[in-house]
N, C-alpha and C positions, 0 to 999 in steps of 0.2 A: 162260416169262419175259415179263412185260409190258414196255412201253416204259420205264417208270420204272426197273425193275430192270435193263434193258439199259443205259440211260444210266449208272446207278450202277456197273454192272460195268465199263463202258468207262472211266469216270473213275478207278476204283480201279486199273485196269491201268497208268495213267500216274502214279498217286500213289506217291511214295516219300519217306521221311524225309530231310530235308536232311543232308548230310555235316557232321561236326563240323569247325568252322572255327577252333578254338582249339588251342593247343599242349597237350601232355600235362601240363606243369607247371600251367598255368592250369586245365586240366580237373580235375586232382587237387585243386587249391586250392578250386575251386568245390564239390566234394563234401565237403571237410573243413569249409568254412564252413557248408554246408547241414546237415551232421551236428551242428555246434556249435549252430546255431539250433534245430534239433529238440530237442537235449538240454536246452538252456536252457528251452525251452517246456515240455517234459515235466516236468523236475525242479522248475522254479519253481512250476508249478501243483500238482504232487504235494505240495510242502511246504505249500501253502495247504490242500489237501484233508486231509492228515494233521493239521494244526494244528486246524482247525475240528472234525474228527471226534473227535480225541482229548481235547482239553482241554474239560472240561465248562463252564468259565467262558465259553467262546466259543459256547455253544449258545444263540444269540439269533436273533431273526427276521431281522435285518439280515445276520448272518453266514451264515444259511442261503442267502441270495441270493448272497453272496460265494462260498459253496461251490458253488452251481449254476453260476456263471460260471466258476469254476476247473475244474469237471468238464468243461464244454463246451470250454474252452480246452485242457484236457489231451487230450481226444479229438481235437481239431483237430491237436495236435502229434503224436499217435500215428498217426491214419488219413489225414489230409489233407496236412499239410505235406511229409512225405517224397515223396508222389506228385507234388505240384505242383512241388517243387524238382527232382526227377529229370526230370519232363516238360520243365521249363524248360531244364535243362542239356543234355538230349539233343535238344531241339527235336522230340520225337516221343513219342507215347504207346506205351510198350513193354510194358504190362501186360495187353493184350487187352481184348475187348469186355465180358466178364463183370465185370472189375474196374472198367471204365469206369462201368457202371451203379451199382456199389457206391460208387464215388467220388462220384458226383452225389447218391446217397442220403445219404451222410454229410455232404455239403455243407450239409444242413439244420442242422448244428451251428452254422454261422455265423449263421443266423437265430435260433437259440436264444440265442446271445450277445447279439444285438441286443435281443431282448425281455427278457433278464435285466437288461441295463443299464437298460432302460426301467423294469423293476420296481424296481430300486435307486433310480431317480429318484422313483418313486411313493412308495416307503418313506420316503425322506428328506423328501419334501414333506409326507407325513402326520405325520411326527415333528415337524416344525417348525410346521406350520399348526395342528394340533390334537393336542398330545401326550397329553392325558388320554384322548381318544377312541382314540388309537393304542394306549395301554397297556391299555385295557379290551377292545378288539376284536381287535387283531392279536396272534397268538401264534405260537410256533414251529410248532405243528401246522397252523394255517391257512396259514402261509407255505409249509410243505412241500407242502400240497395244491395251492396255487397253482403251485408249481414243477412238480409232476407234471403238472398240467393244461397248463402251458406247453410242456413237453417232448412231451406226447402230441399236442397240437394241431399243433405244428410238424412232428413226425414224420409224422402223418397227412396234412398238407398236402403235404409233400415227396413222399410215395408217390403221392398223387393227381396231382401235377404231372408226375412222371415217367411214370406209367401212361397218362394221357390224351394225352400228347404222344409216345407210342411210344418213350420212351427206354430202357425195359427190353429192348426187342428189339434196339436198336442196329443195325438192318439197313441204315440209311443211312450207316453209318460205314465208311470204308476202314481197313485195318490201319494202325495208327500214328496214328489220329485218336481224339479223345474230346471230343465237343462236346455241349452241351445244346441240344436242339431244342425250341422253343416256338412255338406259333402266335400270332397277333396278340392274341387274347383272353387267353390265358394269360400273355403278356408283360406286359400291363397289370395283370392280377391279381397277378402276381409282384412287379411294381414297387411296387404299393400295399401288399401284405401283407408283403413282405420288407424294404422300405426306407422308403417314405413314412410308413406308420402308426407303426412304432416310432421312426423319426427325429423325427416330429412330437411324440410323447409326450416324448422325451428333451429336445428343445430347449425346448418349452413349460414342462415341469416344472422343468428346471434353471433357467430364467429366473425362475420363481416362487420356487424355493428361494433363489436369490441375493437377490431382493428381500426375502423374509421374513427371511433372516439379517441383512441390512443394517438392516431396521427394528428387529429385536430388539436388535442392537448399539447402535443409536441410542437406543432406549428405555432400555436398561440404563445407558448413559452419563448420560442425563438423570436417571435414578433415583439414581445414585451421588452426584450433586450435592446431593441433598436427604435423604440417609440418613446413618446413623451409621457410624463407621469399621469396625465389625464386619461390616456388610453389604457394605462396600467390599472386604473380604477375600474374599468369596464370589463376587460377581458377575463379576470379571474372568475367573475360571475358566470361567464359563458362556459368556461372550462368546467366549473362546478356543476352547472346544469346538465351538460352533456354527460359528464361522469355519473351523475346521479341517475339520469335516464337509463344509461347503459347498465348501471348497477341494479336498479329495480327490475329491469327486464331480465338481467342475468339471474337474480334470485327467483323471479317468477318461473323462468324456464328451468332452473336447477331443481326447484321443488317439484315442478311438474314431471321432470324426468325421473326423479327419485320415486315418485308415486306411480309412474307409468311403467318403468322398465321391469319391475318384478312381474307385473301382469303380462307384459310383452314376452318376457323370457318364458313364463309359464305356458303361454299359448303356443310358443314354438316347440317347447319340450313335449307338450301334450300331444302333438302330432306324431312324435316319435315313440314316446313311452307313456304308459298309463300312470297318472299321478293321483295322489290321494285327494279326496274331496276337501279335507281340512285345509290343504294348501291353496285350493281354489278360493275358498272364503277369505283367507288371509290376504292374498294378493289383490282381490277385488275390493275388499274394505280399504286397503292401503291406497288404491286408486281413487276411491271415493273421498278419502280424507283430503285430497287436493282441493276439493270444493270447500272444505272447512278452513283450510290454511290460507287461501287466497285473500280473504278480507283482512286478515291479520298482517299480510305483507303490505297492503295499501295503508293500513292504520299506522304501521311502523315507519314507512318511508314517504308518505304523502301527507304533509301538514294540512292540505285542504280537506282531506277526508276526516282528519281529527276535528277540524273546525266544524265541518258539517255534522258530525256525530254530536258535538256539544250543542249546536243549534237545534237539532232534532230532539235530543233528550230533554233539553230545557224548554221545549215546546215553542221556541221563538219562530219555528217554521210556520206557525199558524198566524203570525202577525201579518199585517198588510204590507205588501211589497217585499216580503221576506225572500222571494225568488231573486231579487236584485242585490242581495247582500254580497259584498265582496269577500269571498272565501279564499282568495288567492293571496291575501296580504301576507 
């Protein structure tokens, strides 16, 4: 046993999980609330997945990106949220070192969500800036290829991140611990790849989308002042559609940034100063809540999603040719 291993062994002898300091009633309530959040996350995103998969009318390039985001959020609800919520309640990692490595491997799903929202921003920008080019080049097949590449790159990056920093071995962990170890170089790489790059794309493109949508609305209003009444019946719908698309994207991005920035700021500060573990749990859970909120955004602002939920809940989805139902009415 070398000196490092000896010091680690001595540290682990004195390590113990803190005792539970809350009453049994509060303890049970925390688990009930956690189960409710996980259930909302899983069921909400499952409804989006079923809707886009089943109804052929929803098989569009944009909805494939929505599907990708829902799948990553669904997996977050299945694999990550239960573990982080139990870890928070118990103030101790009770699943062992093997599942600790699996947990950090699946944490790449959060990066996938970041890049998927960035892709949605790119999709919306191309739609508004050059609609004819978008219709001729972007197809469902190309979008699916981009999604597969996105998932593959992020998965490969996560494996490399864990492997080159020795996180698969987890030899530096005491029982009850589950932390991600990164050296200085990989810390910088992770900040750029996981946060700065997708965050920059999201903020820049959403700003451009907002500017373009505003210009289109202004141009159409000016056109209405010089056209016949028939044209005036058509253009307001166009203005409303563009504004709604920009509004939904804006809300999606705003919620994502609200959930992401605390974790991003915590990560930056952790490089400079030592922060409490309780802070880590709070900012990570807030990041995960983004996966819970996204389905509610679609339910509030997309009528087609509400119609799909009604069809699914009333079991009309099992009827013959239900995939051909017009949900965009």
